[in-house]
N, C-alpha and C positions, 0 to 999 in steps of 0.2 A: 504493500500500500504506500510505502514511502517513495518509491521510484516514480510512479506517475505524477505525484505532486511536484517533484523537482522538474520534470519535463514541462508540466503546465506552467510553472513559474518562468522557465526560459521562454516558452512561447508567449507568455504575457509580456515579458520584457521586450521581445522582438516586435510584438504588435505595438507596444507603446512607442518605441523608436520610430516605427513606420508611420504611426499617426502624427508624431511630432514633425517628421519630415514633410508629411502632406500638409499639415497646418502652416508650416513655414512657407511652402510653395504657394498656398492659397493666399497667405498674407502678402507676399511679394506681388502676386498677380493683382490683388485688390488695390495695393498701393500704387502700382503702375497705372491701373485703370482710373483710380481717383485723381492721379496727377493729370492724366489726359482729359478727364472730364472737367477738372478745375480750369485747365487751359482753355477748353472750349467754352466754358461759362464766362471766363474773364475776357475772351476775345471780343464779344460784341460791345463791351463797356466803352472802349475808346472810341468806337464809331459814334455812340450817342454823345459822348463828351465833345467829339469833334464837331458834330452837327450843332451842338449847343453853343460852341464857341465860335462857329463860323461867322456869325454877324459881328462878333466883337473883333475878330481878326480883320474882317472886311473894313470895319471902321478905322482900324489902326493902320492899314496898309497905305492909304493915300497920304496920311501925315508923314510916314517914313519916306515915301517916294518924293514928297515935296521937299523934305529936308535934304534928301540926296541930290535932288535937282539943283538946289541952291548951292550946295557944296561944289558940285561939278562946275557950275557956272563960275564960281569964284576961283577955282583951281585952274580952269582952262585959260583965263586971261593972263595970269603971271607966267604960265608955261610958255605961251606964245611969245611974250616979251623977252623971256630969258633965252629961249632957243635961238632967237635971231642974232643976239650979240656974240655968243661963244662959238659960232660956226666957223669963224676965221681963225680963232686962237689954237685949237687942238692940233694944227698941222705940224709944228716943230717938235712934238713929243717922240715920234718913233726913232729918230737917230740917237736919242739919249739912252733908250733901252738896249740898242745894239752895242753901244760902248760899254755898258755895265756887264753884258754877258761876256765880252772878250777879255776884260781885265782879270777875272778870277781864273781863267784858263791858263794864262801865262805865268801867274805867280806860283802855283804848286809845282810846275815843271822845273822852275829854277831851284826851288827848295829841295826837290828830290835829287837833282843832279849834284847839289853841293854836299850832301851827306856822305856818299861813298868816297869823295875826294878827301874828307877829313880822316876816315878810317884807314886809308892806305898809308903804309909806312915803308919808306925806302931806306935801307941800311947800307952803309959803306962797307968796303972790304974789311977794314980794320974792325968795325963793329960786328960784322958777321963772324970773324975769327974769335973775338972775345966772347961772343954769345955761345959759340961751340964749346969753348973751354969751360965756361960757367955751367952749361947744361950737362956736359959729361961729368964734371966734378960732383954736382948734386944728384945726378941720376945714379951714380955709383953709391953715394951715401944713402939714398932712398932705398935702393935695392938691398943693401946690407940691413937696413932697418926693417925692411919687409921680411927678410928671412928670419931675423931675430923674433919679430912679433909672431910669425907663423909657428915657429918652434915652440914658443911659450903657449900659444893657444892649443896646439896639438898635444902638448904634454898634459895640460889641464883636462882636455877632453878624454884622453886615455885614462887618466886617473878616475874620472867620473864613470867611464864605461866599466872599469874594473870594480868600482864600488857597487855598481848595479848588478854585475854578474856574480860577484863573490858574496855579497850581502843579500840575503833574501828579504830582510826587513827594510832595505833601502828603497826610498821613494823620491819623488821630485822634491818634496818638502825638505827631506834630509840633505839632498844634493844642493839645494839652494842655500841651506844653512852652512854647508861645509865649503862650497866652491864659488858661491856668487861673489863674495868679497874679493877673492883672488882674480876672478875674471874681470871685475870692474877695474881693479888696480892695473892689471896688465894692459887693458884697452886704453885707459886714460894715459898711461905712460907712453904708449905708442903714438897716440894722438898728439900729445904735447911735444914729443921729439920731432914728429913730422912737421908740425907748425913752425917749430924753430928753424928747421932746414929751409922751409919756404920763405920765411922772413929773411934769412941770410942770403938767399938767392936774389930776392927783390932788392936788398941793399947793394949787392954787387952789380945788379943791372943798373941801378940809379947812379952808382959811381962811374960806371963805364959809359953813361949817357945813352943807354939802350932803353926804349920804352918798356914799362912793366907789362903792357898788353902782349908782348912777344914771349912771355913765359910759357913753357909747355904746360899741358893739361895734367899736372901732377895731382891736383886735388880730386878731380873727377876719377882718375885712375885709382887713387887710394880708397875712395868711397866704394867703388865697384869691388875692389879686392876684399874690403871688410865685409860686404854683403855676401860674397862668395864663401868666405871663411865661416860666417854664421850659418849659412845654409848647410854646409858640410857637417858642422858640429851638430846641428839639429837632426840631420839624417842619421848620424852615428848613434846619437842617444836614443832615437826612436827604434833603431834596430836592436840596441841593447835591451830596451824595455820589452820587446817582443820575446 
C-alpha cells in the first residue's frame, strides 16, 4: 500500500509543474494581448485631440507666417546691400593660400637633411690607431673579467645542484637561505668591475679626442651574457629538482 502512494505523489508533482507552466504561458499571452488592445484603444485618442485643436492651430498659423514674412523682408534688404560691396574684394585671397601651403613643405626637408650630417663622425688616421689600441686593451680586460665571473657562477650552481641531489630535505627555500647571498655578492662584484672598465675606456677616449659615441657595444654584450648565464643556471637547477 505504500508504493502506490509514492507514485501518486510524483504524478501530482509533475501535474503541478505542468499546470504552472501552462499558467505562465497563459499569463504571457494575456499580457501581450492586453498590450495590443491598450495600443488600439489609445490610438484613436490623438485623432480626437487633433481635431479639437485644429481650429486653434489654424488661428495661430497666420500670426506665425506674418511674423516670418516681416523677418524675411527685413533680412532681404541688408543682404542685398552687403552683397554688392564685397564682390570686388575677395579676389586677392587665393594667392595667399598657395604661399602658406608651400612654406611648410620646404622646412621639414631641411631639418631632416641636417640630422644625419651631425651624427656622422670622420676620424683621422692617428685617431683610428689610438681607438684600436684602446679597444683591444679593454676588450682583453673585459674578456678576462667575463671568464672570472662565469667561473664563480658555475661553481655556485654546482654547489646548489649537489645540495639538491645529496640532501633529500633540500628545497628552494633552503637553497635561497644558503646560496642567495653568495650569488648576489658575486653578481654585484662583476657589475661594479665592468662599470669601472667602461669608465676608464671613456676617459681614455676623451683624452685622445675621440668621441665617446664611437665606443663598442660592451654594455649590451655584457647584459646578453648575464641573461644567458641565468638561463643556464635555471635549467640546471630544474633538472636537478626532477
